[in-house]
C-alpha positions, 0 to 999 in steps of 0.5 A: 499500500502507498503512502497516499493510499494509506493517508486516504483510508487511516486520516486520524493516523495522519493528522495526529502527526500533523498535529504533533509536529505543529505543536511541537514545531511551535513549542521549538520556535518557541523555546529554541536557541536564538543567536545574530551567528552560529556557534563557533569553535575557534581553530585559533589561540594567542599568546599574548606577551608583554616586554616593557620597554624592548623593541621589537628585535628585542622581543622577537629575539628573545620572546617569539622565536623562543615560543615559536621553536616550543611549539612547533614539537608539537605535532598538533599545531598547523600553523604559527604567525607571529607579529613583534612589536616594541614591547609586544610579542602577538604569536597565534597557532593553528590545531587541526579543526577536528582536534579536541580544542580545550586539549589542545590549548591546555598542551600549550599552556603546558609547553608555554610554563616549560620555557618561562623561565628562559624567557626574560624576567621583567615580561607579562606573561605569556597569556594563552587566548583561547576563547576568540569564538566568544561573541560580545551579545551586548555593550553598554557604556558607563560615562560621563562629561568630566566624570570621576573615573573613580566613580564610573569604575564603582558605577560598572561594577554595580551595573555587573554584579546586577546583569549577571544576576539573568540568568541568560547572561554568562559573561560580563566583562568591563573595559577602560577602567582607570589603573592607579598607581602610588606615588613615591616621590622626592628630590632627585638628591634624596635618591641618590643620598639613599640610593633608593632606585626603582628596582630598590623600590620594587623588590622591597615592594614585593618582599612585604605585599606578597599576600602569603598566608601565615600557616598554623599554629598547632596546639592540643586542642585547636589549629590556629590560622596564624593572620600575620600583616603580609599584605600593605592594607593603606597608604600610611603602612607604606609611609612607615615602611622601613627601606634603609638605615640613616648612616649619620645615627643608625636609626632605621630610616621610613619612606615617609619620613623622606618622600611624599607617598600618593595614591594617583591615576596612572598617567598615562592609561594603557587604555582609553574608553569614550562614547560621544567624547565623554570618559568611559567605561565598557561593559561586554556581556556574552550570553550563555549557550543555548539561551534566546538573545532576544530575551536576554535583550529584553532582561536587560534593556529592562534591568537597565531602564531601573539602573538609570534612575539610580544612577549619581549626578552625570552618570549615564548608561548608553546602549552602544551596541544591541545584538538582540535587537538585530535579532529580532529584525532579522525573524521579523523580516523571515516572517514578514517573507513568510506571510508575502509568499502565503499571499503570493502562492494563494493568490497566483493557485487561486487565480490558475486552479482556484481557491481551495487549491490554493488553500490547500498548497499554502497550507503546506508551506508552515508546516514544513517550517514547523517540521524542520524547526521541530528536527533543529535541535536533534542536529545542533542548528540554532534560529540563526542567521544561516538559517534563517537565510536557509528558510528564505532561500527555501520558502519558493521551493517549499510549495513545488511539489504540493503544485504538482501533486494538487494540479496532477490531480485537478488535470485527473478529475478533469479526464473523469477519474474518480476523485479517491483514485485521483488523489492517489494517483497524483502523487503515484504517476510523479512520484519520482519526479518529485522525489528527484528535484527535492534530491536534486535539490538537497544535493545542491545545497548540502556539499556545503557541509563539506566545507572546512575548518570555521567557514564550514562551522559557520555555513553549515545550518544553511544546508542542514535547514535547507535539507529539512525543510525540502524533506518535510515539503516532500513528504506532506506532499505526498502524505499531507496534501492528497488527502486535504485534496480529496476532502476538499474538493469532496466537501466542494461538490457536496456544498455546490452541487449544481457546480459539481453537475456542470462540471460532470457535463463539461467532462462528457461533452470535452471532445466538442470543447473549445480549447481555452486561449492561453491554452492554445497560444501555450501549443501554439509556443511549443509547436514554433520553438520544436520546429525551429529549434536551432534558434531556439539553441541559438538564443539560449546560448546568447542568454547564456553568455550575456548572463557570464560577461555581466557576471564578471562585471557584479563582482563576486564575494563568498560573503556580501558586506552587512547591511547593518547600522553599525561599521567600524573605523580604524586607527593606526598612528606610526609604531613607536607612537605613544598612546597620547598621540594616539589619542590624538587622533582619534580625537580628531575623527570622533568630532569628524564624526560626531558632526554627521546627523546621522550618527546615534553613537561614537564608541572610541577604545584608544590602546586596545581593539573593541570586543568581538562584538561582530564573528566576522572581526579581527581580535586586536591586542594591545598596541599604543599606535592602535584606536578603534572607533564603533559608530552607530547610525541611524539605517543601513543607507546610512551606514553605507553613505557615510562609509563613502563619504568618509573616505575622503574626509578622513585620508585628511587626518595628518599621521595616521592610516585611518580607514572605515569600512563595514562590517562584513557577513562570515568569518572573520579574516583579516584580508580578502587578498594576503601575500606571505613574504619570507626571507631574512634580508629585511630591507629585500622585504619591504622593497618586495613589499612596496613592488606588490602594493604598486601593482595592487594599488593600481587595481580598481576594486582594490581600495586599501594596501598594507604591508605588517611591518610596520615601519621604524619607531624612534629611540635614544641610543644610549652610548656609556662612558664607563670610565666618567660613570664610574 
């Protein structure tokens, strides 16, 4: 017994399955994890090491190369990229995508730990950073015009504590908190007289402020913890610290007797954050895996409303990145497209086959989507950008099978076939073409699952959703559609017996019935095509050639630009520039941006890249010659217009390389086109780099070329006269 026969004989079973999948799909739609981008495991980790005061050459020789040599012995390492700059070593490590990432990063940490003793004592790190896959869902700035940094810090801490009480919030990080320092100041004569140097102070304070536990005192009845004063608790304890003995009196000399000890804000800071030109602290929120980001967004906005009412005077909070809003908009566009598809399908079918047939076909569209939603968790697919795009792509294909079945049923009924038999044959006569068409459509997309590494992980939900939805459409067309057709046509005959009688008379007289105008025109077109087939082939070949010609003029990109009301501005000052110089250039750019009416807010990070709020963003680590700005606009159209307009204005800012760029869909890539030049002769490498850049710059489609060597940094070369120094 075929599937359509079973459907007609056991309609209760079919309807029970339909209702079950409808309820299941609806529940899944309400509870499925929603996010903007798919959750991707990143096969890269970074090893960051700070080497204060060292040149790029010293960093490479003493830090970067030893780390690279230690890691090359790990079998799972596929690629190692390094970047050595003044004060900073940045090593990127890639492992096989099929490996256990957590295990591999632990091996990397262990290997770095083994060589730590061979690295310079004054370095900070090395620190292994392996959380590149985390994308910040929301960003909030706490800011105020000339606000006290301490008040901003305290307000940001309170905000973090409130955010962590929201169940869907996984991680909250604070950036841009001003760092304090304890300053010991005095005259040069005093420092020289008591030989109180920076190294002496470091050793003294480290020894006295180690924070080690005092241990236990064992008695007959108890083990008593010894609370020894091993940490400084206030400035007075530092002032009372003995640091030497007076050579004249032999009395101990305390720091406060000779020097001033004060707490102050470090200047300059290692990182500056601003919102619309005001001092700010940035709070970044990452969602827990498996939650709905739109629910998290509503909870955070509600909490911000209450929190804002309790802020001190002059302190404000601004939501500068709201990924949940964009996810809501994407889902809203999908539902709008679904409604439009239903209306178009219903209207076209109503015109060609009648209102009943249009209802039959239209019911299969939402049912196929609900079945797909029910099954998506089993293949670990969330409701995100790629899966929503897959649904939109599939909308036009999900009704094809049902249209074929319904049309063939009408044809059979018009030929006088009994209704039940026509509903069965509507499927069985065309079962292989329907199945073949479905399989062909699936195979057109499913190979995307085979894409390697992060790119495959990013796009994997698209072929899976298309496969599920097209498979559901196929099952609906061979089971549910014939059953509905049988019920609707039988109901129509009972409700409108006169029309049914006229239809039967028309069938008996079909040999004398004149074909319709459309039918006659179509038959003539087919006859002419068969008779003049060379003309048809020439027209087809010309259309194909014309398409190929136009294809090379429209541009090709695997991932297009995102239509977003945000864009990013990168500012790079010359290598060796101070953070104050970079901050000066960032303020110039801020002023230009805030003059634009379409700009709603500007967030500036100087000395460090912005948190990874967009999956295609490359992370930027600590660099005093870097500033990055997130610009929010009124609309995606305004973003496109502003980026085009600002390129010329920003290029006129002297002393910095400034690039305004739209956000790109897809995974993070540093550049669409990159050349790797290797060798030991640096002048020759730079010559080849300039030659390649000149060739690329001549191409009209390339707007920016650069290399990662940077520029020569200024430095004092000290020549020591040892005789005079003694």
